[in-house]
C-alpha positions as CSV (number, residue, x, y, z in Angstrom):
1,G,72.4,-5.5,-77.7
2,G,73.5,-8.4,-75.5
3,N,73.6,-6.5,-72.3
4,M,70.3,-5.1,-72.9
5,N,68.7,-8.4,-73.3
6,K,70.3,-9.8,-70.0
7,L,69.1,-6.5,-68.4
8,D,65.5,-7.0,-69.7
9,S,65.5,-10.9,-68.8
10,T,66.8,-10.0,-65.2
11,K,64.1,-7.2,-64.7
12,K,61.5,-9.9,-66.0
13,H,62.6,-12.4,-63.4
14,L,63.1,-9.9,-60.6
15,P,59.8,-10.6,-58.9
16,L,60.4,-14.5,-59.0
17,I,63.9,-13.8,-57.5
18,L,62.6,-11.5,-54.9
19,F,59.9,-14.2,-54.0
20,I,62.4,-16.9,-53.6
21,I,64.6,-14.6,-51.5
22,L,61.3,-13.9,-49.4
23,I,60.4,-17.7,-49.0
24,I,64.0,-18.7,-48.0
25,T,64.2,-15.9,-45.4
26,Q,60.7,-16.7,-43.9
27,T,61.7,-20.4,-44.0
28,V,64.9,-19.8,-42.1
29,L,63.0,-17.7,-39.5
30,V,60.3,-20.3,-38.8
31,C,62.9,-22.9,-38.4
32,Y,64.8,-20.7,-36.0
33,I,61.6,-19.9,-34.1
34,S,60.7,-23.6,-34.0
35,S,63.9,-24.6,-32.6
36,Q,63.2,-22.4,-29.6
37,K,60.1,-24.4,-29.0
38,Q,60.5,-26.0,-25.2
39,E,57.0,-27.1,-24.4
40,F,54.0,-29.2,-26.1
41,H,50.3,-28.4,-25.6
42,I,48.3,-31.6,-25.0
43,D,46.7,-31.4,-28.3
44,E,50.2,-31.6,-29.9
45,I,50.9,-34.7,-27.9
46,Y,47.5,-36.0,-29.1
47,S,48.6,-35.4,-32.8
48,Y,51.4,-38.0,-32.1
49,I,49.1,-40.3,-30.3
50,L,46.4,-40.1,-33.0
51,S,49.2,-40.8,-35.5
52,N,51.1,-43.6,-33.6
53,S,49.3,-45.1,-31.0
54,Y,48.2,-48.6,-32.1
55,D,45.7,-48.9,-29.3
56,T,43.9,-45.9,-28.5
57,D,43.1,-42.3,-29.5
58,K,43.5,-40.7,-26.1
59,L,45.3,-41.5,-23.0
60,G,42.1,-41.5,-20.9
61,N,40.9,-44.2,-23.0
62,A,43.7,-46.6,-22.8
63,D,42.3,-49.3,-20.5
64,N,45.9,-50.5,-19.6
65,L,46.8,-47.2,-18.0
66,K,43.7,-47.0,-15.8
67,N,44.5,-46.9,-12.0
68,R,48.3,-46.9,-12.4
69,W,51.2,-44.5,-12.9
70,V,52.0,-43.8,-16.6
71,T,55.6,-44.7,-17.2
72,P,57.9,-43.2,-19.9
73,E,57.8,-46.3,-21.8
74,D,54.1,-45.9,-22.0
75,W,54.4,-42.6,-23.3
76,D,56.8,-43.9,-25.9
77,D,54.4,-46.5,-26.7
78,F,51.7,-44.1,-27.3
79,T,53.6,-41.2,-29.2
80,T,56.2,-43.3,-31.3
81,V,55.9,-45.8,-34.1
82,Q,56.8,-49.1,-32.6
83,E,58.3,-52.1,-34.7
84,G,55.7,-53.8,-36.4
85,E,53.4,-50.8,-36.5
86,R,55.2,-48.8,-39.3
87,F,53.0,-47.7,-42.3
88,T,49.8,-48.9,-40.7
89,C,47.6,-46.2,-42.2
90,G,44.6,-48.4,-41.7
91,N,45.0,-48.3,-38.0
92,V,45.6,-44.5,-38.1
93,Y,42.1,-44.3,-39.9
94,K,40.6,-46.5,-37.2
95,I,42.1,-44.5,-34.2
96,N,41.0,-41.2,-35.8
97,S,37.4,-42.4,-36.5
98,T,36.5,-41.1,-33.1
99,D,38.2,-37.6,-33.7
100,A,36.8,-34.5,-35.1
101,H,39.5,-34.0,-37.7
102,P,40.0,-36.0,-41.1
103,P,43.0,-38.3,-41.0
104,L,45.1,-36.8,-43.7
105,Y,47.3,-34.9,-41.4
106,Y,47.6,-37.8,-39.0
107,W,48.5,-40.1,-42.0
108,I,51.3,-37.9,-43.2
109,L,52.8,-37.6,-39.5
110,H,52.5,-41.4,-39.1
111,S,54.3,-42.0,-42.4
112,I,57.1,-39.7,-41.2
113,C,57.4,-41.2,-37.7
114,S,57.4,-44.5,-39.4
115,L,60.8,-43.8,-41.0
116,F,62.1,-43.3,-37.5
117,P,60.5,-45.9,-35.4
118,N,60.7,-45.9,-31.5
119,S,61.8,-42.3,-31.9
120,F,60.3,-38.9,-30.9
121,S,61.0,-35.7,-32.3
122,M,59.1,-32.5,-32.5
123,W,60.6,-32.0,-35.9
124,Y,58.5,-34.6,-37.5
125,G,55.5,-32.6,-36.8
126,I,57.0,-29.1,-37.5
127,S,58.6,-30.3,-40.9
128,I,55.1,-31.0,-42.1
129,N,53.9,-27.6,-41.0
130,I,57.0,-26.0,-42.5
131,F,56.3,-27.9,-45.9
132,F,52.7,-26.6,-46.0
133,F,53.9,-23.1,-44.8
134,V,55.8,-23.0,-48.1
135,L,53.2,-24.1,-50.3
136,S,50.9,-21.7,-48.5
137,A,53.0,-18.7,-49.4
138,I,53.2,-20.0,-52.9
139,V,49.6,-20.1,-53.1
140,I,49.3,-16.5,-51.5
141,Y,51.7,-15.1,-53.9
142,L,49.8,-16.5,-57.0
143,I,46.4,-15.5,-55.8
144,S,47.8,-12.2,-55.1
145,K,49.5,-11.9,-58.3
146,R,46.3,-12.8,-60.0
147,L,44.2,-10.3,-58.1
148,I,46.7,-7.1,-57.8
149,K,48.0,-7.9,-61.3
150,N,51.4,-6.7,-60.4
151,A,54.1,-9.1,-59.5
152,Y,55.8,-7.0,-57.2
153,L,53.0,-5.9,-55.1
154,A,51.9,-9.4,-54.9
155,L,55.0,-10.1,-52.8
156,L,53.3,-7.8,-50.1
157,P,50.5,-10.2,-49.0
158,T,53.1,-13.0,-48.8
159,A,55.3,-11.0,-46.8
160,I,52.6,-9.9,-44.2
161,W,51.3,-13.4,-43.9
162,G,54.8,-15.2,-43.7
163,F,56.2,-12.7,-41.1
164,S,53.0,-12.9,-39.1
165,P,52.6,-14.4,-35.6
166,V,49.7,-16.4,-37.0
167,A,52.0,-18.0,-39.5
168,F,54.6,-18.7,-36.8
169,N,52.1,-20.2,-34.6
170,I,50.7,-22.5,-37.5
171,V,54.1,-23.8,-38.0
172,T,55.2,-24.4,-34.3
173,F,51.9,-25.8,-33.1
174,I,52.2,-29.6,-34.2
175,R,48.5,-29.8,-35.4
176,M,46.8,-29.9,-38.8
177,Y,46.3,-26.1,-39.3
178,A,49.1,-25.7,-41.6
179,L,47.8,-28.3,-43.9
180,L,44.3,-26.8,-43.5
181,T,45.4,-23.3,-44.3
182,F,47.1,-24.7,-47.5
183,I,44.0,-26.8,-48.5
184,T,41.9,-23.5,-47.8
185,L,44.0,-21.1,-50.0
186,L,44.1,-23.9,-52.5
187,S,40.4,-24.1,-52.9
188,F,40.2,-20.4,-53.2
């Protein structure tokens, strides 16, 4: 009788165990793919500027850079949190008032960058995307489970999405799209 109860319990939890294995596998894969990133799109740089610049929303709008060479120190000033600028979410809101996107992503990125002042890393932005990638996979599984009414088959949409080039691009492209995907799925 005791072995039958353990078998029934294992069978009952098997979809959850498979889901956890799937999420871990997908997360390891997106971390590996992200580690191969070698260049930035200008919009990714603007994610850091919109999150961390204390003065401007775009390099072209920075009066102190007009008609002169932009130095590495200028780049650092615009893309990293400087001493005295940590956790200045009001300033992030002000800078983003001229952008088309709501400031939530930039507040999150600024908060992470505030933990590491005077430091730039692609992982600050990618870590946000990985977090929302995992949350999105959970929501996809829960939606699928509810619609399909089969815990095993509900793994399929989660696997298809989580191993897709779209999901990989959402994680590696340091913009607000992983957060947007999660919010959209959550609203569904």
